[in-house]
C-alpha positions as CSV (number, residue, x, y, z in Angstrom):
1,X,-67.6,-57.0,-55.6
2,X,-69.2,-59.9,-53.6
3,X,-71.6,-58.8,-50.9
4,X,-70.1,-59.4,-47.5
5,X,-72.0,-59.9,-44.3
6,X,-70.8,-57.4,-41.7
7,X,-70.6,-58.9,-38.2
8,X,-70.6,-56.2,-35.5
9,X,-68.1,-56.9,-32.8
10,X,-68.3,-53.5,-31.1
11,X,-64.8,-53.6,-29.7
12,X,-64.6,-50.1,-28.1
13,X,-61.3,-48.5,-28.8
14,X,-59.8,-46.0,-26.4
15,X,-56.2,-45.4,-27.6
16,X,-55.2,-41.9,-28.6
17,X,-53.6,-43.2,-31.8
18,X,-54.1,-46.3,-33.9
19,X,-50.4,-47.1,-34.3
20,X,-48.0,-49.3,-32.5
21,X,-50.1,-49.7,-29.4
22,X,-53.7,-49.3,-30.5
23,X,-56.0,-50.7,-27.9
24,X,-59.3,-52.6,-27.9
25,X,-62.0,-53.0,-25.2
26,X,-63.5,-56.3,-24.4
27,X,-67.0,-54.9,-24.1
28,X,-69.1,-56.9,-26.5
29,X,-72.6,-55.9,-27.8
30,X,-74.9,-58.5,-29.3
31,X,-73.7,-59.8,-32.6
32,X,-75.7,-58.8,-35.6
33,X,-76.2,-61.6,-38.1
34,X,-76.5,-59.4,-41.2
35,X,-76.0,-55.9,-42.5
36,X,-78.8,-53.8,-41.2
37,X,-81.4,-52.7,-43.8
38,X,-81.0,-49.3,-45.3
39,X,-82.9,-46.6,-43.5
40,X,-85.3,-44.2,-45.2
41,X,-83.2,-41.4,-46.7
42,X,-80.1,-43.6,-47.1
43,X,-80.4,-43.7,-50.9
44,X,-77.2,-44.3,-52.8
45,X,-76.1,-41.2,-54.6
46,X,-76.1,-42.3,-58.2
47,X,-74.3,-39.3,-59.7
48,X,-71.4,-39.5,-57.2
49,X,-71.2,-43.3,-57.7
50,X,-71.0,-42.8,-61.5
51,X,-68.1,-40.4,-60.9
52,X,-66.4,-42.9,-58.7
53,X,-66.7,-45.6,-61.4
54,X,-65.3,-43.2,-64.0
55,X,-62.2,-42.5,-61.8
56,X,-61.8,-46.2,-61.2
57,X,-61.9,-46.9,-64.9
58,X,-59.5,-44.1,-65.8
59,X,-56.9,-45.4,-63.3
60,X,-57.3,-49.0,-64.7
61,X,-56.8,-47.7,-68.2
62,X,-54.1,-45.0,-68.1
63,X,-52.3,-45.1,-64.8
64,X,-48.5,-45.4,-65.4
65,X,-48.4,-48.9,-64.0
66,X,-51.0,-51.6,-63.7
67,X,-53.0,-51.6,-60.5
68,X,-54.8,-54.5,-59.0
69,X,-58.5,-54.2,-58.3
70,X,-58.0,-55.3,-54.7
71,X,-55.6,-52.4,-54.0
72,X,-57.9,-49.8,-55.6
73,X,-60.9,-50.9,-53.6
74,X,-59.0,-51.1,-50.3
75,X,-57.5,-47.6,-50.9
76,X,-61.0,-46.2,-51.7
77,X,-62.3,-47.7,-48.4
78,X,-59.4,-46.3,-46.5
79,X,-59.9,-42.9,-48.0
80,X,-63.5,-42.8,-47.0
81,X,-62.6,-43.5,-43.4
82,X,-59.5,-41.4,-42.9
83,X,-61.4,-38.4,-44.4
84,X,-63.9,-38.6,-41.5
85,X,-61.7,-38.1,-38.5
86,X,-58.2,-39.0,-37.2
87,X,-59.3,-42.3,-35.6
88,X,-61.5,-44.1,-38.2
89,X,-59.5,-46.4,-40.5
90,X,-59.5,-49.6,-42.5
91,X,-57.8,-52.7,-41.0
92,X,-56.3,-55.2,-43.4
93,X,-55.3,-58.7,-42.4
94,X,-52.1,-57.5,-40.7
95,X,-53.7,-54.5,-39.1
96,X,-56.6,-56.5,-37.7
97,X,-54.3,-59.2,-36.3
98,X,-52.0,-56.6,-34.7
99,X,-54.9,-54.8,-33.2
100,X,-56.1,-57.8,-31.3
101,X,-52.5,-58.8,-30.3
102,X,-51.8,-55.4,-28.8
103,X,-54.4,-55.7,-26.0
104,X,-52.4,-58.6,-24.6
105,X,-49.7,-56.3,-23.4
106,X,-46.8,-57.8,-25.3
107,X,-45.7,-57.2,-28.9
108,X,-42.7,-56.5,-31.0
109,X,-41.6,-53.0,-32.0
110,X,-40.3,-49.7,-30.5
111,X,-42.9,-48.8,-27.8
112,X,-44.7,-45.9,-29.4
113,X,-48.3,-44.7,-29.4
114,X,-48.7,-42.8,-32.7
115,X,-51.1,-41.2,-35.0
116,X,-51.0,-39.5,-38.4
117,X,-51.0,-35.7,-38.9
118,X,-50.2,-33.7,-42.0
119,X,-48.9,-36.8,-43.7
120,X,-46.3,-37.5,-40.9
121,X,-46.3,-39.9,-38.0
122,X,-47.0,-38.0,-34.8
123,X,-45.9,-39.4,-31.5
124,X,-48.7,-39.4,-28.9
125,X,-46.7,-41.0,-26.2
126,X,-43.6,-43.2,-25.8
127,X,-44.1,-46.2,-23.5
128,X,-42.0,-46.4,-20.3
129,X,-39.0,-48.7,-20.4
130,X,-39.1,-49.3,-24.2
131,X,-36.5,-48.6,-26.9
132,X,-38.4,-45.4,-27.9
133,X,-38.4,-44.0,-24.3
134,X,-34.8,-44.9,-23.7
135,X,-33.8,-43.1,-27.0
136,X,-35.4,-39.9,-25.7
137,X,-38.4,-39.8,-28.2
138,X,-41.0,-37.4,-26.8
139,X,-44.7,-36.8,-27.1
140,X,-45.3,-34.3,-29.9
141,X,-42.3,-35.5,-32.0
142,X,-42.9,-36.1,-35.7
143,X,-41.3,-39.1,-37.5
144,X,-40.4,-37.9,-41.0
145,X,-38.2,-40.8,-42.2
146,X,-38.1,-44.5,-41.3
147,X,-34.6,-45.8,-42.3
148,X,-34.3,-44.4,-45.8
149,X,-38.0,-44.1,-46.5
150,X,-39.8,-40.7,-46.2
151,X,-43.0,-41.0,-44.2
152,X,-44.8,-38.5,-46.4
153,X,-47.0,-40.6,-48.7
154,X,-47.2,-43.6,-46.5
155,X,-50.4,-44.6,-44.7
156,X,-50.2,-44.9,-40.9
157,X,-50.6,-48.7,-41.3
158,X,-47.6,-48.8,-43.7
159,X,-45.5,-46.7,-41.4
160,X,-46.3,-48.9,-38.4
161,X,-45.4,-52.0,-40.4
162,X,-42.0,-50.6,-41.2
163,X,-41.3,-49.8,-37.5
164,X,-42.2,-53.2,-36.4
165,X,-39.8,-56.1,-36.9
166,X,-37.8,-58.9,-35.4
167,X,-36.3,-58.2,-31.9
168,X,-32.7,-57.0,-31.9
169,X,-32.9,-55.6,-35.4
170,X,-31.9,-51.9,-35.8
171,X,-34.0,-49.1,-37.3
172,X,-33.1,-45.5,-37.9
173,X,-35.8,-42.8,-37.3
174,X,-35.5,-39.2,-38.4
175,X,-37.4,-37.0,-35.9
176,X,-38.6,-33.5,-36.3
177,X,-39.0,-31.7,-32.9
178,X,-40.3,-28.2,-32.8
179,X,-37.7,-27.0,-30.3
180,X,-34.7,-28.3,-32.3
181,X,-33.1,-26.4,-35.2
182,X,-32.4,-29.5,-37.2
183,X,-33.9,-33.1,-37.4
184,X,-32.8,-35.7,-34.9
185,X,-31.5,-39.0,-36.3
186,X,-31.9,-41.8,-33.8
187,X,-30.9,-45.4,-34.2
188,X,-33.0,-47.8,-32.1
189,X,-33.0,-51.6,-31.7
190,X,-36.4,-53.3,-31.8
191,X,-37.5,-55.4,-28.9
192,X,-40.4,-57.5,-27.7
193,X,-42.5,-54.8,-25.9
194,X,-43.7,-56.3,-22.6
195,X,-45.9,-53.5,-21.2
196,X,-45.6,-53.5,-17.4
197,X,-48.5,-51.1,-17.2
198,X,-48.4,-50.6,-13.4
199,X,-45.6,-49.4,-11.1
200,X,-45.7,-48.3,-7.5
201,X,-43.7,-47.1,-4.6
202,X,-43.8,-45.2,-1.3
203,X,-42.9,-41.6,-1.9
204,X,-42.3,-41.2,1.8
205,X,-43.9,-42.7,4.9
206,X,-47.6,-42.6,4.6
207,X,-47.8,-41.5,0.9
208,X,-48.1,-43.9,-1.9
209,X,-47.5,-43.6,-5.7
210,X,-49.0,-45.7,-8.5
211,X,-48.0,-45.2,-12.1
212,X,-50.3,-46.5,-14.8
213,X,-48.8,-46.4,-18.3
214,X,-51.7,-48.1,-20.3
215,X,-55.1,-49.6,-19.6
216,X,-54.6,-53.3,-20.3
217,X,-56.7,-56.4,-19.6
218,X,-55.3,-56.8,-16.1
219,X,-54.9,-53.2,-15.2
220,X,-57.7,-53.1,-12.6
221,X,-56.3,-56.1,-10.8
222,X,-52.7,-54.9,-11.1
223,X,-53.5,-51.4,-9.7
224,X,-55.5,-53.0,-6.8
225,X,-52.6,-55.3,-6.0
226,X,-50.1,-52.4,-6.2
227,X,-52.2,-50.4,-3.7
228,X,-52.5,-53.4,-1.4
229,X,-48.7,-53.8,-1.5
230,X,-48.3,-50.1,-0.6
231,X,-50.5,-50.5,2.5
232,X,-48.6,-53.5,3.6
233,X,-45.2,-51.8,3.0
234,X,-46.3,-48.7,4.9
235,X,-47.6,-51.0,7.8
236,X,-50.4,-48.4,8.4
237,X,-53.2,-46.8,6.5
238,X,-51.9,-44.4,3.8
239,X,-52.3,-40.6,4.4
240,X,-52.5,-40.0,0.6
241,X,-52.1,-41.6,-2.8
242,X,-50.9,-40.3,-6.2
243,X,-52.3,-41.9,-9.3
244,X,-50.0,-41.0,-12.2
245,X,-51.7,-41.0,-15.6
246,X,-49.2,-38.7,-17.4
247,X,-48.5,-39.8,-21.0
248,X,-51.0,-42.7,-20.6
249,X,-52.5,-42.9,-24.1
250,X,-55.5,-45.0,-23.1
251,X,-56.5,-48.6,-23.5
252,X,-59.4,-50.8,-22.5
253,X,-62.7,-49.2,-21.5
254,X,-63.4,-52.0,-19.0
255,X,-60.1,-51.2,-17.3
256,X,-60.9,-47.5,-17.2
257,X,-64.1,-48.3,-15.4
258,X,-62.4,-50.8,-13.1
259,X,-59.7,-48.4,-12.0
260,X,-62.3,-45.7,-11.4
261,X,-64.3,-48.2,-9.3
262,X,-61.3,-48.8,-7.0
263,X,-61.9,-45.3,-5.6
264,X,-65.6,-44.6,-6.2
265,X,-68.7,-45.9,-4.4
266,X,-70.3,-49.0,-5.9
267,X,-72.7,-48.2,-8.7
268,X,-71.4,-44.7,-9.1
269,X,-71.6,-43.5,-12.8
270,X,-68.2,-43.5,-14.4
271,X,-68.8,-42.5,-18.0
272,X,-71.5,-42.6,-20.6
273,X,-71.5,-42.6,-24.4
274,X,-73.9,-41.0,-26.9
275,X,-74.1,-41.5,-30.7
276,X,-76.6,-41.9,-33.5
277,X,-77.0,-45.7,-33.2
278,X,-79.1,-46.9,-30.3
279,X,-76.5,-49.3,-29.0
280,X,-74.0,-46.4,-28.8
281,X,-76.0,-44.9,-26.0
282,X,-74.7,-46.6,-22.9
283,X,-73.8,-45.8,-19.2
284,X,-71.0,-47.5,-17.4
285,X,-71.1,-47.8,-13.6
286,X,-68.6,-48.8,-10.9
287,X,-70.0,-52.3,-10.8
288,X,-68.4,-55.6,-11.6
289,X,-70.6,-56.3,-14.6
290,X,-69.1,-53.2,-16.3
291,X,-65.4,-53.7,-15.5
292,X,-65.2,-57.5,-15.3
293,X,-68.0,-58.7,-17.4
294,X,-66.4,-62.1,-17.9
295,X,-65.4,-62.6,-14.3
296,X,-66.8,-65.6,-12.5
297,X,-67.5,-66.1,-8.8
298,X,-64.3,-68.2,-8.7
299,X,-62.1,-65.5,-10.2
300,X,-63.6,-62.9,-7.9
301,X,-63.9,-59.2,-8.1
302,X,-60.5,-57.5,-8.9
303,X,-61.6,-54.3,-7.1
304,X,-61.9,-56.3,-3.9
305,X,-58.1,-57.0,-4.0
306,X,-57.4,-53.4,-2.8
307,X,-57.9,-52.5,0.9
308,X,-61.3,-51.1,1.6
309,X,-59.6,-47.9,3.0
310,X,-58.7,-46.9,-0.5
311,X,-62.2,-45.7,-1.1
312,X,-61.6,-42.8,1.3
313,X,-57.8,-42.2,1.0
314,X,-57.0,-38.6,-0.1
315,X,-56.2,-38.9,-3.8
316,X,-54.4,-36.9,-6.5
317,X,-54.4,-37.7,-10.2
318,X,-51.5,-36.5,-12.2
319,X,-52.2,-35.6,-15.9
320,X,-50.5,-33.9,-18.8
321,X,-51.0,-33.4,-22.6
322,X,-50.2,-37.1,-23.2
323,X,-53.0,-38.2,-20.9
324,X,-55.7,-39.4,-23.4
325,X,-58.9,-41.3,-23.8
326,X,-59.2,-44.0,-21.1
327,X,-57.0,-42.1,-18.7
328,X,-59.2,-39.0,-19.3
329,X,-62.3,-41.0,-18.5
330,X,-60.8,-41.9,-15.1
331,X,-59.6,-38.4,-14.5
332,X,-63.0,-36.9,-15.4
333,X,-65.0,-39.4,-13.3
334,X,-62.9,-38.9,-10.2
335,X,-62.9,-35.1,-10.7
336,X,-66.7,-35.0,-11.2
337,X,-67.4,-37.1,-8.1
338,X,-65.0,-34.8,-6.2
339,X,-63.0,-37.9,-5.3
340,X,-59.6,-36.7,-6.4
341,X,-57.7,-33.5,-7.0
342,X,-56.4,-33.4,-10.6
343,X,-53.0,-31.9,-10.9
344,X,-50.9,-31.1,-14.0
345,X,-51.7,-29.7,-17.4
346,X,-54.7,-30.0,-19.7
347,X,-55.2,-33.5,-21.2
348,X,-55.2,-34.6,-24.8
349,X,-59.0,-34.4,-25.4
350,X,-59.6,-37.8,-27.2
351,X,-63.3,-38.3,-26.3
352,X,-64.6,-40.4,-29.1
353,X,-65.6,-44.0,-29.3
354,X,-64.3,-46.3,-32.0
355,X,-66.1,-49.5,-32.9
356,X,-64.5,-52.4,-34.8
357,X,-66.9,-53.7,-37.5
358,X,-65.6,-57.0,-38.9
359,X,-65.9,-57.3,-42.7
360,X,-64.4,-60.7,-43.1
361,X,-62.6,-63.2,-40.8
362,X,-59.4,-61.2,-41.3
363,X,-60.4,-57.6,-42.1
364,X,-62.4,-54.9,-40.4
365,X,-63.0,-51.2,-40.2
366,X,-62.6,-49.0,-37.1
367,X,-65.3,-46.4,-37.1
368,X,-66.0,-43.5,-34.7
369,X,-69.6,-44.2,-33.5
370,X,-70.0,-42.1,-30.3
371,X,-68.6,-39.5,-27.9
372,X,-67.7,-40.0,-24.2
373,X,-69.2,-37.8,-21.5
374,X,-68.1,-37.5,-17.8
375,X,-70.7,-38.2,-15.1
376,X,-71.6,-34.5,-15.0
377,X,-72.2,-34.4,-18.8
378,X,-68.9,-32.9,-19.9
379,X,-67.6,-34.0,-23.3
380,X,-63.9,-34.9,-23.3
381,X,-63.7,-34.5,-27.1
382,X,-61.3,-31.8,-28.4
383,X,-61.3,-30.3,-24.9
384,X,-59.8,-32.7,-22.4
385,X,-59.8,-32.5,-18.7
386,X,-58.7,-29.3,-17.1
387,X,-56.7,-29.9,-13.9
388,X,-57.8,-28.5,-10.5
389,X,-54.2,-27.4,-9.9
390,X,-52.1,-26.3,-12.8
391,X,-48.5,-27.5,-12.7
392,X,-46.2,-27.4,-15.7
393,X,-43.4,-30.0,-16.2
394,X,-40.2,-28.7,-14.6
395,X,-38.0,-29.9,-17.5
396,X,-39.4,-27.5,-20.0
397,X,-40.5,-23.9,-20.0
398,X,-44.1,-22.9,-20.2
399,X,-43.7,-21.8,-23.8
400,X,-41.8,-24.9,-24.8
401,X,-44.4,-27.1,-23.1
402,X,-47.1,-25.4,-25.2
403,X,-45.1,-25.9,-28.4
404,X,-44.6,-29.6,-27.7
405,X,-48.2,-30.3,-26.5
406,X,-50.4,-31.6,-29.3
407,X,-54.0,-32.4,-28.4
408,X,-57.0,-33.8,-30.2
409,X,-58.2,-30.3,-31.1
410,X,-55.0,-29.9,-33.2
411,X,-55.7,-32.9,-35.4
412,X,-57.1,-32.5,-38.9
413,X,-60.8,-33.6,-39.2
414,X,-61.2,-33.9,-35.4
415,X,-64.8,-34.1,-34.1
416,X,-66.2,-31.0,-32.5
417,X,-67.1,-30.8,-28.8
418,X,-71.0,-31.1,-28.6
419,X,-71.1,-28.9,-25.5
420,X,-69.7,-26.0,-27.5
421,X,-66.4,-26.0,-25.6
422,X,-63.4,-24.8,-27.5
423,X,-59.8,-25.6,-26.8
424,X,-57.1,-23.2,-27.6
425,X,-54.6,-24.6,-30.2
426,X,-51.8,-26.4,-28.4
427,X,-49.1,-25.4,-30.8
428,X,-47.8,-21.9,-30.1
429,X,-44.5,-20.3,-31.2
430,X,-41.6,-20.8,-28.9
431,X,-38.8,-18.4,-28.2
432,X,-35.6,-20.2,-29.2
433,X,-33.7,-18.5,-26.3
434,X,-36.3,-19.6,-23.8
435,X,-36.2,-23.1,-25.2
436,X,-32.4,-23.2,-24.9
437,X,-32.6,-22.1,-21.3
438,X,-35.2,-24.8,-20.7
439,X,-32.8,-27.4,-22.0
440,X,-30.1,-26.2,-19.7
441,X,-32.4,-26.3,-16.8
442,X,-33.5,-29.8,-17.7
443,X,-29.8,-31.0,-17.5
444,X,-29.4,-29.4,-14.1
445,X,-32.3,-31.0,-12.4
446,X,-34.2,-34.3,-12.5
447,X,-36.7,-33.2,-10.0
448,X,-40.3,-34.1,-10.9
449,X,-42.0,-30.8,-10.1
450,X,-45.5,-32.1,-10.9
451,X,-45.1,-35.0,-8.6
452,X,-43.8,-32.7,-5.9
453,X,-46.9,-30.5,-6.3
454,X,-49.1,-33.6,-6.0
455,X,-47.5,-34.6,-2.8
456,X,-47.9,-31.0,-1.5
457,X,-51.6,-31.1,-2.3
458,X,-52.0,-34.4,-0.3
459,X,-50.1,-32.9,2.7
460,X,-52.3,-29.8,2.7
461,X,-55.4,-32.1,2.7
462,X,-54.0,-33.9,5.7
463,X,-53.6,-30.6,7.6
464,X,-57.2,-29.7,6.7
465,X,-58.4,-33.1,7.9
466,X,-56.8,-32.7,11.3
467,X,-58.5,-29.3,11.9
């Protein structure tokens, strides 16, 4: 196989899954012109390589059908990576192209953030206002069949390709949900997914609400503008603000730092990374060079678009089991700096850094290279962010919520938490009778209990401020 020069792009990935909405950061380290020399001790294992060559030769000689060399080599590369952890993978021409397209905030498909578990496609989060969300697909669902093709045996990349397609074409998904007695068969119509990642409104006079569904290129600017609009609509300084990061699977690191910087003092530490390579050890601060590295004086500072009062407004961050990666970085930073009260349920726990290493102009590998730590040194990995105020979702019972909630710690081959923290497995048995009662309760109410609790926390803070 010809020797390829590996060009390091270091595009830091923060998505909870690598599927339909995998995300890439724009933070670029210096390019490396050639593959780094082998370090002492990195001697190639001759015996293991000989065994690999024997297997390769046997497949070529006696496998039931002829197999191209290109396919065998690519599958071998993919096997090396997927055996490491749930987020390392090989990106072929299509996968690499889709990865870069997804950060633009518009793509074709169903609107799902997905990963692979036990050979099935696991839904991390449906995206608001997409075919998947409108069809009722939930975080924690397993996709077992795509049209007439069983998912078992497909790679995640293959499954994602089958779910993508031309807008207005139909696709049938067979869904396994732990609280249902039989599989759900849903027919969806593909659409161009235009991710409006920021929504906002006044909950009532004096109290604002901002919903962030994904961290995209313009998220810092969009959140800042949304907050500014809320202040103008309220015609007075806000008494409190809710930042809703529930079911936010992550996105761009720069945007996570920027959204944090909206509420933190300038130059406050937001997050840091630590790994074996020297360039994986890095600290990110609430300063423009970290959240808008390509901004010019003409384009300005996106954080400055928000009113200066937002630095001190009482703040609640809403989280749940679908809050992952970039959204966990924001939650952890604001919690550590005691800038916000975190309300909801424990987050997903995706605290590892993925770096895209380009192999050729059209292919790359996505490799886990470091872990994320909050300003106080807490590792997010396989642990997540524990809320200050626990508040379960009103539409499901506590037992059903536990059954549906799948976190990083439940994934096969997940990285351990270096702080020694252990998360209880999210999946617990659910009482069918209790699940049935929960479904009935969900039909009777549309009230957002977690949001109500967040508003109550802000009102209590107002009372305390007046004393």
